[in-house]
C-alpha positions as CSV (number, residue, x, y, z in Angstrom):
1,M,-5.2,35.7,-38.5
2,I,-3.0,39.2,-38.7
3,P,-2.2,41.0,-36.0
4,L,-3.5,44.2,-35.4
5,H,-0.4,45.9,-34.4
6,R,1.2,45.6,-37.8
7,K,1.8,48.2,-39.9
8,P,1.2,48.0,-43.7
9,A,4.5,47.2,-45.6
10,D,4.6,50.4,-47.7
11,V,4.6,52.6,-44.8
12,R,8.4,53.5,-43.8
13,K,9.9,55.0,-40.6
14,V,10.8,58.6,-41.9
15,P,12.9,60.5,-39.2
16,A,11.3,64.0,-38.1
17,V,13.3,66.9,-39.6
18,H,13.4,70.0,-37.2
19,P,14.0,73.5,-38.7
20,P,17.3,75.0,-38.1
21,I,17.3,77.3,-34.7
22,P,18.7,80.5,-35.5
23,A,21.7,82.0,-33.7
24,G,20.8,83.1,-30.2
25,R,17.6,81.1,-29.8
26,H,16.7,78.4,-28.1
27,P,14.0,76.0,-28.6
28,A,10.9,76.0,-26.1
29,G,11.4,74.0,-23.0
30,T,15.3,74.7,-22.8
31,R,17.1,76.9,-20.9
32,R,20.5,79.1,-21.6
33,H,23.4,79.3,-19.3
34,G,25.3,82.5,-19.2
35,F,24.5,86.2,-20.6
36,S,25.4,87.4,-24.1
37,L,28.0,90.1,-24.4
38,L,25.5,92.5,-25.7
39,E,23.5,91.9,-22.3
40,L,26.4,92.3,-20.4
41,M,27.7,95.6,-22.1
42,L,24.2,97.0,-21.7
43,V,24.2,96.4,-17.9
44,F,28.1,97.8,-17.3
45,T,26.7,100.8,-19.3
46,V,23.6,101.6,-17.2
47,I,25.7,101.3,-14.1
48,G,28.4,103.6,-15.6
49,I,25.7,106.1,-16.2
50,L,24.4,105.9,-12.7
51,V,27.7,106.0,-11.2
52,S,28.6,108.8,-12.9
53,M,25.5,110.8,-12.3
54,S,25.8,110.1,-8.5
55,A,29.5,110.4,-7.7
56,P,29.5,114.2,-7.7
57,S,26.7,114.6,-5.2
58,F,28.4,111.9,-2.9
59,Y,31.8,113.7,-3.3
60,R,30.0,117.0,-2.1
61,S,28.3,115.3,0.7
62,I,31.6,114.1,2.2
63,E,32.8,117.8,1.8
64,Q,29.8,118.9,3.6
65,S,30.1,116.4,6.6
66,H,34.1,117.8,6.8
67,A,32.6,121.3,7.1
68,D,30.1,120.3,9.7
69,I,33.0,118.5,11.7
70,A,34.9,121.8,11.5
71,A,32.2,123.7,12.7
72,A,31.6,121.5,15.7
73,N,35.4,121.8,16.5
74,L,34.9,125.7,15.9
75,R,32.4,125.6,18.5
76,A,34.3,123.5,20.9
77,I,37.1,125.8,20.7
78,W,34.3,128.9,21.6
79,S,33.2,127.0,24.1
80,A,37.0,126.3,25.6
81,E,37.8,130.1,25.4
82,R,34.5,131.0,27.2
83,L,35.5,128.4,30.2
84,Y,39.2,130.0,29.9
85,W,38.1,133.3,30.1
86,L,36.0,132.5,33.2
87,E,38.9,131.5,34.8
88,Y,41.6,133.8,33.8
89,R,39.6,136.8,32.4
90,T,41.2,137.0,29.1
91,Y,41.4,134.9,26.1
92,T,44.2,132.6,25.1
93,G,45.6,132.4,21.3
94,D,47.2,129.2,22.0
95,L,45.4,125.9,21.3
96,S,48.0,123.8,23.0
97,E,47.1,125.3,26.5
98,L,43.5,125.0,25.8
99,E,44.4,120.9,25.3
100,T,46.9,120.9,28.4
101,L,43.6,121.8,30.2
102,G,41.4,119.4,28.9
103,L,39.2,121.9,27.7
104,I,39.4,120.6,23.7
105,D,40.1,117.3,22.1
106,P,43.9,116.8,21.0
107,V,42.6,115.5,17.2
108,I,42.0,119.4,16.8
109,T,45.3,120.7,17.3
110,S,47.0,117.5,15.7
111,G,47.1,118.9,12.3
112,T,45.8,115.3,10.5
113,A,42.1,116.8,9.8
114,R,41.1,118.3,6.7
115,Y,40.9,121.7,8.5
116,V,43.7,123.5,10.0
117,Y,42.6,125.3,13.6
118,A,44.0,128.3,14.8
119,I,43.3,131.4,17.2
120,P,44.8,134.4,15.3
121,V,43.4,137.2,17.4
122,A,43.2,136.9,21.2
123,D,43.2,139.4,24.0
124,D,41.4,140.5,27.2
125,G,38.1,141.1,25.6
126,T,38.1,139.2,22.2
127,F,38.9,136.6,20.4
128,T,38.6,134.9,16.6
129,A,39.2,131.3,15.9
130,T,39.8,129.9,12.6
131,A,39.2,126.8,10.3
132,T,41.1,126.8,7.3
133,H,40.3,124.1,4.8
134,S,43.8,122.3,3.8
135,G,44.6,118.7,2.1
136,S,42.2,119.4,-1.3
137,A,43.5,120.9,-4.5
138,L,39.2,121.1,-5.4
139,W,38.0,122.9,-2.3
140,W,39.3,125.7,-0.4
141,G,38.0,128.2,2.2
142,Q,37.7,129.3,5.6
143,F,35.3,129.3,8.5
144,T,35.3,131.6,11.6
145,V,34.1,132.0,15.2
146,T,34.2,135.1,17.6
147,E,34.0,135.5,21.3
148,D,30.2,136.4,20.9
149,G,29.5,132.8,18.9
150,T,29.1,134.8,15.7
151,F,30.0,132.0,12.7
152,S,30.9,132.8,9.0
153,G,32.7,131.5,6.2
154,V,32.0,129.1,3.5
155,V,34.1,126.1,1.6
156,Q,34.0,126.4,-2.3
157,A,35.1,125.0,-5.6
158,T,35.0,126.1,-8.9
159,G,31.9,125.4,-10.5
160,K,30.0,124.1,-7.6
161,P,27.6,125.2,-5.0
162,D,29.3,126.9,-1.5
163,I,29.3,124.7,1.6
164,V,28.5,126.4,4.8
165,P,28.2,124.2,7.9
166,G,24.6,123.1,8.9
167,F,21.8,121.1,7.5
168,Q,20.7,122.3,4.0
């Protein structure tokens, strides 16, 4: 009796030959670990382009927020001058006096902000307060408020749209 599981003598075991795998390709069912240099360069290039497109508008937004703060501080000076006038029937040209009376925030007179505040004109019936941009080689300008609350001025930079305080 011949066992059924026997193989004929002429059949040999030949190892399976796989075709070579091209560089950068992986056989089905295997996983790659990491990224290729080309993929990383592509991602960094796209990120760089997006950052370069958004940076100018980001810096303009920061400058707009500084202008809004300067306008708010000028409105605080305007309110303080009005209260001072109600008490003394004259306007003061001294910011430190308004600070001493507790009418304005000491930060306005500290000189550490991006704007320098001053009251160049003050008498019995009129005053003008200014906020002059400082500390930047790119942006320059001045804002002004008068005794009747009229606000004027712009901050500008070469080749960029002017900045005025308020929502735009």
